[in-house]
KEVEX-795605 format. One record per residue (C-alpha): x, y, z; residue in one letter. Coordinates in nm, 4 decimals, padded with zeros to 6 digits, m for minus. Each point is the difference from the previous one (the first is absolute). Example, Ala and Ser with C-alpha at 12.3 -4.5 7.8 and 13.67 -1.06 7.14 Angstrom:
// KEVEX-795605
bami east:01.2300 north:m00.4500 up:00.7800 code:a
bami east:00.1370 north:00.3440 up:m00.0660 code:s
***
This chain:
// KEVEX-795605
bami east:m03.2814 north:m04.6628 up:m00.7451 code:m
bami east:00.0887 north:m00.2239 up:m00.2656 code:s
bami east:00.1688 north:00.0662 up:m00.3565 code:a
bami east:00.0829 north:m00.2175 up:m00.2899 code:k
bami east:00.2923 north:00.0746 up:m00.2203 code:y
bami east:00.0032 north:m00.1734 up:m00.3640 code:f
bami east:00.3257 north:m00.0803 up:m00.1976 code:a
bami east:00.1084 north:m00.1793 up:m00.3121 code:k
bami east:00.2731 north:m00.1880 up:00.2274 code:e
bami east:m00.0088 north:m00.0356 up:00.3690 code:i
bami east:00.3379 north:m00.1458 up:00.1424 code:y
bami east:m00.0857 north:m00.2616 up:00.2644 code:l
bami east:00.2819 north:m00.1734 up:00.1814 code:e
bami east:m00.0113 north:m00.3092 up:m00.2260 code:d
bami east:m00.1708 north:00.1064 up:m00.3060 code:r
bami east:m00.1430 north:00.2881 up:m00.2070 code:i
bami east:m00.3737 north:00.0421 up:m00.0244 code:i
bami east:m00.0914 north:00.1361 up:m00.3450 code:y
bami east:m00.3071 north:00.2259 up:00.0051 code:n
bami east:m00.0455 north:00.0119 up:00.3620 code:g
bami east:m00.1046 north:00.1942 up:00.2896 code:s
bami east:00.1263 north:00.0671 up:00.3731 code:v
bami east:m00.2655 north:00.0722 up:00.2496 code:e
bami east:00.0888 north:00.2170 up:00.2795 code:v
bami east:m00.2073 north:00.0594 up:00.3346 code:e
bami east:00.1440 north:00.2195 up:00.2666 code:n
bami east:00.3735 north:m00.0744 up:00.0133 code:e
bami east:m00.0015 north:m00.3680 up:m00.1406 code:r
bami east:m00.0223 north:m00.1842 up:m00.3292 code:i
bami east:m00.3408 north:m00.1887 up:00.0102 code:v
bami east:m00.0198 north:m00.1402 up:m00.3364 code:g
bami east:00.2165 north:m00.0706 up:m00.3168 code:v
bami east:m00.1823 north:m00.1236 up:m00.2936 code:a
bami east:m00.0156 north:m00.0483 up:m00.3725 code:e
bami east:m00.2582 north:00.2302 up:m00.1594 code:e
bami east:m00.2602 north:m00.0884 up:m00.2919 code:p
bami east:00.1336 north:00.0524 up:m00.3632 code:a
bami east:m00.0868 north:00.3346 up:m00.0857 code:g
bami east:00.0440 north:00.1843 up:00.3474 code:a
bami east:00.1961 north:00.3129 up:m00.0366 code:e
bami east:00.3378 north:00.0142 up:00.1662 code:p
bami east:00.1052 north:00.3087 up:00.1773 code:c
bami east:00.3576 north:m00.0702 up:00.0101 code:f
bami east:00.2806 north:m00.1884 up:m00.1926 code:e
bami east:00.1271 north:m00.1876 up:00.2871 code:k
bami east:m00.0220 north:m00.0207 up:00.3786 code:i
bami east:00.2957 north:m00.0761 up:00.1881 code:f
bami east:00.0343 north:m00.0490 up:00.3748 code:p
bami east:00.1519 north:00.3183 up:00.1765 code:g
bami east:00.3769 north:m00.0263 up:m00.0452 code:f
bami east:00.2089 north:m00.0103 up:00.3133 code:i
bami east:00.3427 north:00.1406 up:00.0354 code:d
bami east:00.1937 north:m00.1621 up:00.3098 code:m
bami east:00.2982 north:00.1907 up:m00.0498 code:h
bami east:00.0138 north:00.3915 up:m00.0594 code:m
bami east:00.1558 north:00.2912 up:00.1262 code:h
bami east:m00.2200 north:00.3147 up:m00.1073 code:g
bami east:m00.1190 north:00.1705 up:m00.3049 code:g
bami east:m00.1641 north:00.3473 up:m00.1009 code:d
bami east:00.3069 north:00.1587 up:00.1601 code:g
bami east:m00.0394 north:m00.1592 up:00.3471 code:h
bami east:00.2082 north:m00.2511 up:00.1789 code:d
bami east:m00.1730 north:m00.2309 up:00.2395 code:v
bami east:00.2665 north:00.0888 up:00.2664 code:m
bami east:m00.1609 north:00.3587 up:00.0078 code:e
bami east:m00.1426 north:00.0113 up:00.3734 code:p
bami east:m00.3422 north:00.1628 up:m00.1107 code:t
bami east:m00.3281 north:m00.1304 up:m00.1039 code:y
bami east:m00.0376 north:00.2197 up:m00.2626 code:e
bami east:00.2876 north:m00.1464 up:m00.1894 code:a
bami east:m00.1135 north:m00.3581 up:00.0565 code:i
bami east:m00.3365 north:00.0957 up:m00.1159 code:d
bami east:00.1432 north:00.1471 up:m00.3213 code:a
bami east:00.2065 north:m00.3179 up:m00.0852 code:v
bami east:m00.3334 north:m00.1990 up:00.0661 code:s
bami east:m00.1718 north:00.2005 up:m00.2352 code:r
bami east:00.2591 north:m00.0231 up:m00.2721 code:y
bami east:00.0206 north:m00.3672 up:00.0198 code:k
bami east:m00.3945 north:m00.0245 up:m00.0648 code:l
bami east:00.0602 north:00.1745 up:m00.3195 code:r
bami east:00.2340 north:m00.3044 up:m00.1132 code:e
bami east:m00.2614 north:m00.2403 up:00.0625 code:g
bami east:00.1535 north:m00.0921 up:00.3464 code:v
bami east:m00.2690 north:m00.0459 up:00.2826 code:t
bami east:00.2367 north:m00.1180 up:00.2694 code:s
bami east:00.3649 north:00.0571 up:00.0623 code:f
bami east:00.2817 north:m00.0625 up:00.2583 code:v
bami east:00.1931 north:00.3043 up:00.0602 code:p
bami east:00.3548 north:m00.0571 up:00.0742 code:a
bami east:00.2403 north:00.2207 up:00.2239 code:p
bami east:00.3656 north:m00.0496 up:m00.0906 code:i
bami east:00.3265 north:00.0167 up:00.1868 code:t
bami east:00.0288 north:00.3102 up:00.1880 code:a
bami east:00.0741 north:00.1560 up:00.3444 code:p
bami east:m00.1954 north:m00.2125 up:00.2413 code:m
bami east:m00.1817 north:00.3181 up:00.1058 code:d
bami east:m00.1332 north:00.0292 up:m00.3312 code:e
bami east:m00.1135 north:m00.3454 up:m00.0690 code:i
bami east:m00.1946 north:00.0020 up:00.3252 code:r
bami east:m00.1717 north:00.3244 up:m00.0976 code:a
bami east:m00.0714 north:m00.1734 up:m00.3203 code:a
bami east:m00.1430 north:m00.3063 up:00.1521 code:v
bami east:m00.2087 north:00.2118 up:00.2455 code:s
bami east:m00.1547 north:00.2183 up:m00.2636 code:n
bami east:m00.0675 north:m00.2638 up:m00.2350 code:l
bami east:m00.1896 north:m00.2041 up:00.2738 code:a
bami east:m00.1981 north:00.3046 up:00.0696 code:a
bami east:m00.0866 north:00.0709 up:m00.3566 code:a
bami east:m00.1041 north:m00.3711 up:m00.0288 code:t
bami east:m00.2474 north:00.0216 up:00.2968 code:e
bami east:m00.1267 north:00.3540 up:m00.1285 code:k
bami east:m00.0457 north:m00.1203 up:m00.3481 code:g
bami east:00.1356 north:00.1483 up:m00.2961 code:v
bami east:m00.1880 north:00.1406 up:m00.3107 code:g
bami east:00.1432 north:m00.2498 up:m00.2812 code:g
bami east:00.1259 north:m00.3483 up:00.0050 code:a
bami east:00.0023 north:m00.1546 up:00.3475 code:k
bami east:00.3008 north:m00.0640 up:00.2065 code:i
bami east:00.0606 north:m00.3808 up:00.0419 code:l
bami east:00.2618 north:00.0457 up:00.2759 code:g
bami east:00.3906 north:00.1354 up:00.0207 code:i
bami east:00.2873 north:m00.1674 up:m00.1559 code:f
bami east:00.3336 north:00.0810 up:00.1738 code:l
bami east:00.2504 north:m00.0297 up:m00.2846 code:e
bami east:00.2894 north:00.1053 up:00.2344 code:g
bami east:00.2180 north:00.0305 up:00.1823 code:p
bami east:00.0790 north:m00.3571 up:00.0543 code:y
bami east:00.1668 north:m00.0786 up:m00.3125 code:i
bami east:00.3418 north:m00.0700 up:m00.1480 code:c
bami east:00.2507 north:00.2823 up:m00.0800 code:v
bami east:00.1303 north:m00.1597 up:m00.3444 code:k
bami east:m00.3576 north:m00.0090 up:m00.1420 code:y
bami east:m00.1192 north:00.3030 up:00.1716 code:k
bami east:m00.1299 north:00.1341 up:m00.3277 code:g
bami east:m00.1082 north:00.3901 up:00.0533 code:a
bami east:m00.0255 north:m00.0623 up:00.3732 code:h
bami east:00.2149 north:00.2136 up:00.2105 code:e
bami east:00.3097 north:m00.2144 up:00.1378 code:e
bami east:00.0620 north:00.2101 up:00.3040 code:r
bami east:m00.3685 north:m00.0852 up:00.1237 code:y
bami east:00.0026 north:m00.3723 up:m00.0574 code:i
bami east:m00.0329 north:m00.1834 up:00.3323 code:r
bami east:00.0659 north:m00.3096 up:00.1632 code:s
bami east:m00.2715 north:m00.2519 up:00.0139 code:v
bami east:m00.1853 north:00.0600 up:00.3526 code:s
bami east:m00.3104 north:m00.1889 up:00.1195 code:q
bami east:m00.0680 north:00.2710 up:00.2621 code:t
bami east:00.0296 north:00.2837 up:m00.2260 code:e
bami east:m00.2339 north:m00.1702 up:m00.2561 code:i
bami east:m00.2478 north:m00.0883 up:00.2667 code:d
bami east:00.0145 north:00.3854 up:00.0833 code:g
bami east:m00.0908 north:00.0849 up:m00.3612 code:l
bami east:m00.2911 north:m00.2648 up:m00.0340 code:i
bami east:m00.1302 north:00.1322 up:00.3373 code:a
bami east:00.0213 north:00.3894 up:m00.1271 code:l
bami east:m00.2001 north:m00.1357 up:m00.3226 code:g
bami east:m00.2809 north:m00.1381 up:00.2068 code:r
bami east:m00.0397 north:m00.3115 up:m00.1918 code:g
bami east:00.0410 north:00.1577 up:m00.3251 code:r
bami east:00.3659 north:m00.1225 up:m00.0851 code:v
bami east:m00.0646 north:m00.2421 up:m00.2643 code:k
bami east:00.3408 north:m00.1355 up:m00.1036 code:s
bami east:00.3683 north:00.0893 up:00.1133 code:v
bami east:00.2938 north:m00.0410 up:m00.2442 code:a
bami east:00.2932 north:m00.2005 up:00.1441 code:v
bami east:00.3337 north:m00.1279 up:m00.1735 code:a
bami east:m00.0083 north:m00.3346 up:00.1517 code:p
bami east:00.4034 north:m00.0545 up:00.0079 code:e
bami east:00.0190 north:00.2762 up:00.2475 code:l
bami east:00.0936 north:m00.0902 up:00.3794 code:p
bami east:m00.3300 north:m00.0972 up:00.1892 code:g
bami east:m00.2471 north:00.0245 up:m00.3032 code:a
bami east:m00.1274 north:m00.3520 up:m00.0183 code:l
bami east:m00.1086 north:00.0077 up:00.3632 code:d
bami east:m00.1654 north:00.3600 up:m00.0730 code:v
bami east:m00.1658 north:m00.1186 up:m00.3272 code:i
bami east:m00.1522 north:m00.3088 up:00.2100 code:k
bami east:m00.1261 north:00.2397 up:00.2570 code:h
bami east:m00.1609 north:00.2496 up:m00.2469 code:l
bami east:m00.1807 north:m00.2826 up:m00.1784 code:v
bami east:m00.1346 north:m00.1303 up:00.3562 code:a
bami east:m00.1466 north:00.3142 up:m00.0050 code:q
bami east:m00.1733 north:m00.0003 up:m00.3136 code:g
bami east:00.2488 north:00.2598 up:m00.1596 code:v
bami east:00.1164 north:m00.0959 up:m00.3499 code:k
bami east:00.3818 north:00.0036 up:m00.0656 code:v
bami east:00.1200 north:00.1168 up:m00.3084 code:s
bami east:00.3658 north:m00.1018 up:m00.0946 code:l
bami east:00.2139 north:00.2241 up:m00.2098 code:g
bami east:00.2729 north:00.2460 up:m00.0138 code:h
bami east:00.1951 north:m00.2824 up:00.0790 code:s
bami east:00.3692 north:m00.1416 up:m00.0765 code:a
bami east:m00.1137 north:m00.3501 up:00.1411 code:g
bami east:00.1173 north:m00.3144 up:m00.1490 code:t
bami east:m00.2678 north:m00.2625 up:m00.1402 code:y
bami east:00.0429 north:m00.1902 up:00.3076 code:d
bami east:m00.0713 north:00.3142 up:00.2335 code:e
bami east:m00.2835 north:00.0929 up:m00.2118 code:i
bami east:m00.1687 north:m00.3132 up:00.0311 code:i
bami east:00.0649 north:m00.0004 up:00.3803 code:a
bami east:m00.1970 north:00.3431 up:00.0004 code:g
bami east:m00.2820 north:m00.1721 up:m00.2204 code:i
bami east:00.0019 north:m00.3032 up:00.2473 code:d
bami east:m00.0179 north:00.2385 up:00.2862 code:a
bami east:m00.3174 north:00.1665 up:m00.1635 code:g
bami east:00.1006 north:00.2401 up:m00.2372 code:g
bami east:m00.2554 north:00.0197 up:m00.3039 code:s
bami east:00.0329 north:00.3055 up:m00.2126 code:i
bami east:00.3337 north:00.0739 up:m00.2020 code:a
bami east:00.0422 north:00.3885 up:m00.0307 code:i
bami east:00.0075 north:00.1039 up:m00.3876 code:h
bami east:00.1529 north:m00.3191 up:m00.1197 code:t
bami east:00.3413 north:00.0306 up:m00.1808 code:y
bami east:00.0652 north:00.3610 up:00.1529 code:n
bami east:00.2108 north:00.0298 up:00.2936 code:a
bami east:00.0538 north:m00.3582 up:00.0775 code:m
bami east:00.2704 north:m00.2281 up:m00.0459 code:s
bami east:00.0231 north:m00.1305 up:m00.3635 code:p
bami east:m00.0618 north:m00.3524 up:m00.1549 code:l
bami east:00.3122 north:m00.1488 up:m00.1598 code:t
bami east:00.0623 north:m00.3622 up:m00.0816 code:h
bami east:00.1855 north:m00.1143 up:00.3326 code:r
bami east:m00.1485 north:00.2732 up:00.2341 code:a
bami east:m00.3597 north:00.0383 up:m00.0761 code:p
bami east:m00.0455 north:00.2777 up:00.2686 code:g
bami east:m00.3236 north:00.1469 up:00.1003 code:m
bami east:m00.1125 north:00.0263 up:m00.3787 code:v
bami east:00.0348 north:m00.3661 up:m00.0124 code:g
bami east:m00.1596 north:m00.0639 up:00.3365 code:a
bami east:m00.3050 north:00.2086 up:m00.1017 code:v
bami east:m00.0330 north:m00.1443 up:m00.3412 code:l
bami east:00.0003 north:m00.3509 up:00.1112 code:t
bami east:m00.1919 north:m00.0040 up:00.3422 code:d
bami east:m00.3651 north:m00.0209 up:m00.0552 code:d
bami east:m00.0603 north:00.1294 up:00.3673 code:r
bami east:00.0932 north:00.3647 up:m00.0796 code:i
bami east:m00.1926 north:00.2757 up:m00.2037 code:y
bami east:00.2410 north:00.1741 up:m00.2232 code:g
bami east:m00.0618 north:00.3940 up:m00.0582 code:e
bami east:00.0536 north:00.1139 up:m00.3530 code:m
bami east:00.0387 north:00.3741 up:m00.1046 code:i
bami east:m00.1432 north:m00.0190 up:m00.3453 code:c
bami east:00.1318 north:00.3551 up:m00.1211 code:d
bami east:00.2536 north:m00.1305 up:m00.2562 code:l
bami east:00.2695 north:00.1662 up:00.1618 code:i
bami east:00.0561 north:m00.1899 up:00.3230 code:h
bami east:m00.0108 north:m00.3413 up:m00.1960 code:l
bami east:00.0689 north:m00.0944 up:m00.3307 code:h
bami east:m00.3181 north:m00.1820 up:m00.1612 code:p
bami east:00.1900 north:m00.3282 up:m00.0598 code:a
bami east:00.0739 north:00.0211 up:00.3908 code:a
bami east:m00.3465 north:00.0439 up:00.0761 code:m
bami east:m00.1087 north:m00.2941 up:m00.2119 code:k
bami east:00.2243 north:m00.2140 up:00.2029 code:v
bami east:m00.1890 north:00.1155 up:00.3251 code:i
bami east:m00.3513 north:m00.0650 up:m00.1729 code:c
bami east:00.1062 north:m00.3669 up:m00.1029 code:r
bami east:00.1590 north:m00.0992 up:00.3337 code:a
bami east:m00.2559 north:00.1810 up:00.2270 code:k
bami east:m00.3281 north:m00.0175 up:m00.1719 code:g
bami east:m00.2820 north:00.1051 up:00.2599 code:a
bami east:00.2583 north:00.1137 up:00.2176 code:k
bami east:00.1131 north:00.3100 up:m00.2114 code:v
bami east:m00.1189 north:00.3418 up:00.1479 code:v
bami east:00.0201 north:00.3064 up:m00.1796 code:l
bami east:00.1219 north:00.3182 up:00.1815 code:v
bami east:00.0696 north:00.3443 up:m00.0800 code:t
bami east:00.2553 north:00.1029 up:00.2524 code:d
bami east:m00.1438 north:00.3416 up:m00.0859 code:c
bami east:00.1687 north:00.2998 up:00.1812 code:m
bami east:m00.1366 north:00.3677 up:00.0327 code:s
bami east:00.0570 north:00.0678 up:m00.3486 code:a
bami east:m00.2738 north:m00.2384 up:m00.1469 code:g
bami east:m00.2572 north:00.1879 up:m00.2144 code:g
bami east:00.2140 north:00.3121 up:m00.0219 code:l
bami east:00.2164 north:00.1297 up:m00.2777 code:p
bami east:00.4142 north:m00.0787 up:00.0078 code:e
bami east:00.1977 north:00.2149 up:00.2062 code:g
bami east:00.1344 north:m00.0133 up:00.3738 code:s
bami east:m00.1661 north:m00.1693 up:00.2763 code:y
bami east:00.0542 north:m00.1583 up:00.3316 code:a
bami east:m00.0123 north:m00.3863 up:00.1285 code:l
bami east:00.0297 north:m00.0451 up:00.3660 code:g
bami east:00.1801 north:00.3354 up:00.0401 code:g
bami east:00.2531 north:m00.0464 up:m00.2838 code:q
bami east:00.0254 north:00.1775 up:m00.3322 code:s
bami east:m00.1409 north:m00.1841 up:m00.2978 code:v
bami east:00.0094 north:00.1127 up:m00.3542 code:v
bami east:m00.2658 north:m00.1451 up:m00.2321 code:v
bami east:00.1342 north:m00.0086 up:m00.3605 code:k
bami east:m00.1124 north:m00.2305 up:m00.3060 code:d
bami east:m00.2571 north:m00.1595 up:00.2196 code:g
bami east:00.2523 north:m00.1079 up:00.2613 code:a
bami east:00.0324 north:00.1199 up:00.3560 code:a
bami east:00.3778 north:00.0091 up:00.1055 code:r
bami east:00.2259 north:00.1174 up:00.2813 code:l
bami east:00.2657 north:00.2301 up:m00.1039 code:p
bami east:00.2530 north:m00.2555 up:m00.0315 code:d
bami east:m00.2381 north:m00.1940 up:m00.2447 code:g
bami east:m00.1406 north:m00.2696 up:00.2267 code:v
bami east:m00.3698 north:m00.0650 up:m00.0531 code:l
bami east:m00.2102 north:00.1503 up:00.2556 code:a
bami east:m00.3559 north:m00.1541 up:m00.0379 code:g
bami east:m00.1915 north:00.0736 up:m00.2991 code:s
bami east:m00.2769 north:00.2202 up:m00.1560 code:v
bami east:m00.1890 north:m00.3057 up:m00.0986 code:l
bami east:m00.3810 north:m00.0258 up:00.0475 code:d
bami east:m00.1869 north:m00.3452 up:00.0183 code:m
bami east:m00.1898 north:00.0238 up:m00.3166 code:l
bami east:00.3105 north:00.0762 up:m00.2104 code:t
bami east:00.1600 north:m00.3061 up:00.1896 code:a
bami east:m00.2662 north:m00.2148 up:m00.1070 code:v
bami east:00.0190 north:00.1153 up:m00.3611 code:k
bami east:00.3832 north:m00.0482 up:m00.0003 code:n
bami east:m00.0550 north:m00.3557 up:00.1122 code:a
bami east:m00.2289 north:m00.0707 up:m00.3042 code:v
bami east:00.1957 north:00.1899 up:m00.2655 code:a
bami east:00.3578 north:m00.0444 up:00.0941 code:s
bami east:00.0100 north:m00.3299 up:00.2250 code:v
bami east:m00.2454 north:m00.1835 up:m00.2097 code:g
bami east:m00.2500 north:m00.0711 up:00.3018 code:v
bami east:m00.3658 north:m00.0389 up:m00.0711 code:s
bami east:m00.2093 north:00.3017 up:00.0993 code:l
bami east:m00.1933 north:m00.2490 up:00.2512 code:f
bami east:00.3280 north:m00.1193 up:00.1649 code:d
bami east:00.1081 north:00.3722 up:00.0085 code:a
bami east:m00.3012 north:00.1101 up:00.1651 code:v
bami east:00.0348 north:m00.2975 up:00.2617 code:k
bami east:00.3724 north:00.1186 up:00.0721 code:m
bami east:m00.1338 north:00.3262 up:00.1050 code:a
bami east:m00.3115 north:m00.0906 up:00.2029 code:t
bami east:m00.0571 north:m00.3567 up:00.1312 code:i
bami east:00.3967 north:m00.0925 up:00.0265 code:n
bami east:00.0707 north:00.3186 up:00.2175 code:p
bami east:m00.3080 north:m00.0681 up:00.2032 code:a
bami east:00.0892 north:m00.3561 up:00.0973 code:k
bami east:00.3841 north:00.1147 up:00.0324 code:a
bami east:m00.1204 north:00.2440 up:00.3051 code:v
bami east:m00.2633 north:m00.2199 up:00.1206 code:g
bami east:m00.3218 north:00.1870 up:m00.1052 code:e
bami east:m00.2804 north:m00.2184 up:m00.0599 code:n
bami east:m00.2580 north:00.2469 up:m00.0739 code:d
bami east:00.1237 north:00.1857 up:m00.3137 code:i
bami east:00.2071 north:m00.1027 up:m00.3045 code:g
bami east:m00.2726 north:m00.1604 up:m00.1964 code:s
bami east:m00.3464 north:00.0416 up:m00.1203 code:i
bami east:m00.2327 north:m00.2573 up:00.1751 code:a
bami east:m00.3163 north:00.0093 up:00.1803 code:p
bami east:00.0896 north:00.0836 up:00.3774 code:g
bami east:00.3074 north:00.2004 up:m00.0701 code:k
bami east:00.0620 north:00.3608 up:00.0344 code:i
bami east:m00.1353 north:00.2050 up:m00.2941 code:a
bami east:00.3402 north:00.1546 up:m00.1028 code:d
bami east:m00.0457 north:00.0041 up:m00.3858 code:i
bami east:00.1764 north:00.1758 up:m00.3089 code:v
bami east:m00.2272 north:00.0755 up:m00.2896 code:c
bami east:00.1905 north:00.0251 up:m00.3435 code:m
bami east:m00.1040 north:00.1599 up:m00.3185 code:g
bami east:00.1564 north:m00.0357 up:m00.3129 code:e
bami east:00.3863 north:m00.0084 up:m00.0589 code:d
bami east:00.0311 north:m00.1080 up:00.3532 code:m
bami east:m00.0774 north:00.3391 up:00.1547 code:k
bami east:m00.1591 north:00.0146 up:00.3401 code:i
bami east:m00.3652 north:00.0962 up:m00.0028 code:r
bami east:m00.0857 north:m00.0074 up:00.3802 code:q
bami east:00.1346 north:m00.1273 up:00.2982 code:v
bami east:m00.2062 north:m00.1582 up:00.2968 code:l
bami east:00.1080 north:m00.0535 up:00.3573 code:t
bami east:m00.2059 north:m00.1577 up:00.2557 code:n
bami east:m00.2897 north:m00.0039 up:m00.2540 code:g
bami east:m00.0060 north:00.3717 up:m00.0660 code:s
bami east:00.1398 north:00.1855 up:m00.3049 code:v
bami east:00.2836 north:00.1775 up:00.1467 code:r
bami east:00.1832 north:00.1449 up:m00.3514 code:w
bami east:m00.0878 north:00.0590 up:m00.3532 code:r
bami east:00.1800 north:00.2176 up:m00.2535 code:p
bami east:m00.0585 north:00.3282 up:m00.0305 code:v
***
């Protein structure tokens, strides 16, 4: 069965088509074309489905909750913000809780969820640096262990997409090489590493920087730190939490100017996403959401309540990025960062994950695998 979707603007990877259409047959895009003058557009804009490659929950649920229902609820929440694929991220916790989360996420992925698709699992902890632990509980941070990580990967039944490693830790470089050889992406961050130590981590295969600037050694004029390495090495993608709380707009402008197509918008959203301010949890820790910020009782930021559409809008309005580039930061850039070739752009042959926009940048409908999966009530 085929369907055609018309819009005033269709955002491709390399250009915008004006007054065009996207034709979908079964699960894939089979055609993208300009329409004759006078054709009536159904939508203002059509974007590829957003991809959130670093998030922790939403709609009152944490991705570490060991039930299918929790993960399904998170996937449905993500769909409402235009996200068609996401990578849930368990954080530092007791190892039995991490194992339970990995097993549950793998099972939910295999069963299939009712909203945005699960691309894989991102283990953001526990192999990180105490100094830049952020909201991770220090008592559960562990030494880098290839055997232990291999066990988690086996438990994930091929679903572990990325593992966070602070590259300055003993044995980290060998583990990074080992993971990359297995096809697992390595995300560098929560690190006190020097510039040289971070470059060594990139040389070993680290390809993603976790929430650039946040929880990493800073850039100074004689000690460039991890920030300096990320901004100057073209091999590594830089995540950016564009909620105007984690980063000043000027700092984000620096990322965009330095990294270009290697900038990836992420939400780092926790369980309070989409809900009123109040008390919630992140990986078992108490978090208070107030004035748009999620914080531990000591004031440390604990993820965000950001949604991906707001991140795109903020990148345009506050950072000065074009809408075309902001959309790429939420679609094709993360697809490339996590090694997904079938999604992230609108082109014949690609999976039909599409977001159809109305006036004032409001989502009118979201498609995954060629089927309309969500419309506003």
